[in-house]
C-alpha positions in Angstrom: 0.0 0.0 0.0 2.6 2.5 -1.1 -0.2 5.1 -1.8 -0.9 5.5 1.9 1.0 8.2 3.8 1.9 7.0 7.3 4.7 9.5 8.0 2.8 11.0 11.0 2.5 7.7 12.8 4.5 6.1 15.6 5.9 2.7 14.8 3.1 0.8 16.6 0.4 2.9 15.1 1.9 2.3 11.6 1.8 -1.5 12.3 -1.9 -1.2 13.2 -2.7 0.9 10.2 -0.7 -1.3 7.8 -2.8 -4.2 8.8 -6.2 -2.4 8.5 -5.1 -1.1 5.0 -4.8 -4.7 3.7 -8.6 -5.3 3.9 -9.3 -4.3 0.3 -11.6 -7.3 0.0 -13.9 -7.9 2.9 -16.5 -10.1 1.4 -15.2 -13.2 3.1 -15.6 -11.9 6.7 -18.1 -13.4 9.1 -21.3 -11.5 9.8 -21.3 -12.6 13.5 -17.8 -11.6 14.5 -17.3 -8.4 16.3 -14.8 -6.3 14.4 -14.9 -2.8 15.8 -16.0 -2.0 19.4 -16.4 1.5 20.7 -18.2 2.9 23.7 -20.6 -0.2 23.8 -21.4 0.2 20.1 -20.1 -2.6 17.9 -19.6 -3.3 14.2 -19.4 -6.8 12.9 -17.3 -7.9 10.0 -20.4 -8.3 7.9 -21.6 -4.8 8.7 -18.2 -3.5 7.8 -18.5 -5.3 4.4 -21.9 -3.6 3.8 -20.7 -0.2 5.0 -17.6 -0.3 2.8 -19.7 -1.2 -0.2 -22.3 1.5 0.6 -19.7 4.2 1.1 -17.8 3.1 -2.0 -21.0 3.6 -3.9 -21.4 7.1 -2.4 -17.8 7.9 -3.4 -18.5 6.7 -7.0 -21.6 9.0 -7.0 -19.2 11.8 -6.0 -17.0 10.9 -9.0 -14.1 9.3 -7.2 -12.4 6.9 -9.6 -9.4 4.6 -9.8 -6.2 6.7 -9.5 -7.9 9.6 -7.8 -6.6 11.0 -4.5 -8.8 11.3 -1.5 -7.8 13.2 1.6 -8.7 11.7 5.0 -8.6 14.3 7.7 -8.7 13.9 11.5 -8.0 11.4 14.3 -8.6 7.7 13.8 -12.1 6.4 14.2 -14.1 3.4 13.0 -15.8 5.5 10.3 -12.4 6.7 8.9 -11.3 3.0 8.8 -14.4 2.2 6.8 -13.7 5.2 4.6 -10.1 4.0 4.1 -11.3 0.6 3.0 -13.9 2.2 0.6 -11.2 4.3 -1.0 -8.9 1.4 -1.5 -11.8 -0.7 -2.9 -12.2 1.9 -5.7 -8.4 1.8 -6.4 -8.0 5.4 -5.3 -5.1 6.8 -3.3 -5.2 8.0 0.3 -3.7 11.3 1.5 -3.7 11.2 5.4 -3.7 14.3 7.6 -3.9 14.1 11.4 -6.3 17.0 11.7 -4.0 19.4 13.6 -2.5 21.0 10.5 -2.9 24.7 9.8 -5.0 25.9 7.0 -1.8 26.9 5.2 -0.4 23.4 5.5 -3.6 21.9 4.2 -3.7 24.3 1.3 -0.1 23.4 0.4 -0.9 19.7 0.4 -4.0 20.2 -1.7 -2.2 22.4 -4.2 0.6 19.9 -4.8 -1.4 16.6 -4.8 -4.8 17.8 -5.9 -7.2 15.4 -4.2 -10.6 14.7 -5.6 -12.3 15.4 -2.3 -11.8 15.3 1.5 -13.4 13.1 4.1 -13.5 13.6 7.9 -15.5 12.0 10.7 -17.7 14.5 12.5 -18.0 12.2 15.5 -14.3 12.8 16.1 -13.5 16.3 15.2 -14.8 18.5 12.4 -12.5 20.9 10.5 -13.1 24.6 10.8 -14.5 26.2 7.6 -11.2 28.0 6.8 -9.1 24.8 6.8 -10.1 23.6 3.3 -11.4 26.9 1.9 -13.6 26.5 -1.2 -11.2 24.7 -3.5 -12.3 21.2 -2.6 -15.5 19.3 -1.7 -15.4 18.2 2.0 -17.7 15.5 3.3 -18.4 14.1 6.8 -18.1 10.3 6.3 -20.5 9.8 9.3 -23.2 11.7 7.4 -22.6 9.8 4.2 -23.1 6.6 6.0 -25.2 6.4 9.2 -25.0 3.3 11.3 -27.8 2.3 13.8 -26.3 1.8 17.3 -26.3 -1.7 18.7 -25.3 -2.3 22.2 -22.6 -4.9 23.1 -21.1 -6.3 26.3 -17.7 -5.0 27.4 -16.5 -8.6 27.6 -16.3 -10.2 24.2 -15.7 -13.9 23.6 -13.7 -14.7 20.5 -11.6 -17.5 19.0 -7.9 -17.4 18.0 -8.9 -17.1 14.3 -10.7 -13.8 14.8 -9.2 -10.4 14.2 -10.8 -7.5 16.0 -10.2 -3.8 16.2 -11.5 -2.6 19.6 -11.8 1.1 20.3 -12.6 2.6 23.7 -12.8 6.2 24.8 -9.5 8.0 25.6 -11.2 9.3 28.7 -14.7 9.1 30.1 -15.5 12.7 29.2 -14.9 12.0 25.5 -17.9 9.8 25.2 -18.5 10.9 21.6 -14.8 10.7 20.6 -12.4 7.9 19.6 -9.1 7.8 21.5 -6.1 6.5 19.6 -3.2 6.1 22.0 0.5 6.3 21.2 0.9 2.6 21.2 -1.4 -0.1 20.0 -1.4 -3.5 21.9 -1.0 -6.6 19.8 -1.4 -10.1 21.2 -2.9 -13.6 20.5 -5.4 -15.7 22.3 -4.1 -18.9 23.9 -7.2 -20.9 23.3 -10.7 -20.8 21.9 -13.3 -18.7 23.7 -11.0 -16.8 26.0 -12.7 -13.6 27.3 -11.4 -10.2 26.5 -12.1 -7.3 28.9 -12.0 -4.0 27.1 -9.6 -1.6 28.8 -10.5 2.2 28.6 -7.9 4.2 26.6 -6.5 1.3 24.6 -6.7 0.1 21.1 -6.3 -3.6 21.0 -5.6 -5.7 17.9 -6.3 -9.4 18.2 -4.1 -11.3 15.8 -4.6 -14.9 14.8 -2.2 -17.2 16.8 
């Protein structure tokens, strides 16, 4: 995935994002497996497959084509991960900004790389109107694709063959925000059906053993 710019990431975040970026084909994923968990709201792999297809269709409607560049702006969130997979599914390239860049820096990036459009997740942090100016269409990925909330237990039972991305709030006051800490935790289950207790402030990647 040489198109994806990870220059801002720490090494462990880069490892996490490298793995998520490989899911350009998600049709084989199980509907019943919990893939993303945040603040007691869960996404299954099957839902991700549907959401990726739906958002990809929205992007096609917005005239995103193979070889185009799409700017992803803001902190990591489940919706931005879905947006990333949708962009890769179309064969477009990803330009990644953390969301703390100045308007001048953003304008410089857009001027040199000329993205087709920009996406952000309003549930995380919305850009101020002067960040992008009027030179590019800017869309909230959360508004392009609305997901009904479904409650889930904080203890999830999974098998060693499962891969899960589990998000929890960085702090309790950030109930509507996604925390992405400096280091992601990677580990394997020792046996089938071992319980996982979600720990606030962590992003946990369960890798097949």
